[in-house]
Phi, psi and omega in degrees: 000315179299319180298320180294319180297319179296319180297321181294317179297319179297317179295319178297321180296313181295322180296317179299313179299315180296318182294318180296317180296318180296317181298322179293322182293325185262018174306137181299137180289156176298129183292154174280119187271127182243121178256120177260107185254133181178200182254213183295334180292321176289317180304321182101029180301136178088351178268125187305312179242077186292333178298332180258327193244001173294159185299322179297325179292317179294319178302318179300319179291321180294320182286329176090188190294339181291345185241154172235115184253128178241141181267113177249032178281140181223118186301138173079004189275149181247158169283325179299128176296331180263010176294174182290332179218078185292133175300328181307327188273358187266147174300330180299326176298315178295324178296319179295321178295313182295334178298336178050059187288160175268336178224135178237128175249116181253118178229079177232158179135334182299311182286342176292340183284353177294137186308320182286347171265319186289353173296344176259026185305330182294346182256353184298313184296316179297316180297321179294316179298317179296322180297313177302318182295326177304316181279328176299329184272002177292154180295335180284348180047062186288157167284131183246131177241126175255140187249135166289134181298157172290160180295154168255106188284343172204163179288114179212144184057024181068012180279138185240116179295326181299323179286322178301313185287312190274337185240307189288312181299315177301325178294317179297320177299317181294318180296319178304315180290313184293322183268356180056050174242158182285150176240140179240125179272104177260000180278304185301317182299342182260356181298132181077009183239047182302334180301335181279351178236084189305323180261009180086351186233311189260124176297144172278192182303316179294323178293319178295324177295322177295316176304313183299320180294319179295317182289320177302314180299319180297317180295313182295318179295322178296316180296318181297322182289342181264358181276000000 
């Protein structure tokens, strides 16, 4: 009987050690942190349930548990430091930096197309380059994606599609090449799809889902290319 008790205790001891070791091995990995930086389009303005249906929320579901996606969208904000509402001046900008993300999605420029902002157009490229550098210099050394804005189907909120197409997009393309960061084209996928932007500027739920799919594809393709 004593021999059996000793054997049982030994087995229980070995089982406990094995279970503890296994539990340590299967600890969940640190998630890949994704910071979605932008204006009201990133924020999800006009979307009834933006917590669920804004593009960063949809992107998080597409990427899955391995990722943690945070929405740093702030309505009305500009890339221009001299714009009417510079993203630079917001606490959210500092929060995005402190988040120390592994992936950064930058979608700014739409509000810069307003005439009273674009009068500082000569400073847009420098401000955008400096913005990219802020994130390039983080200790997390994130992958950075810069986005071409979605189309502005009509003049609303003083936003001008002609400036987005002829001025802002070419600058973003140049920065992508010079800074060696990825570029995501959110303009072309929306061509001919005005129905997805009810006020001509802000994507609805279906539009946000389309944005999320395009950005998801870019992230996954980038990761695959690095394997």
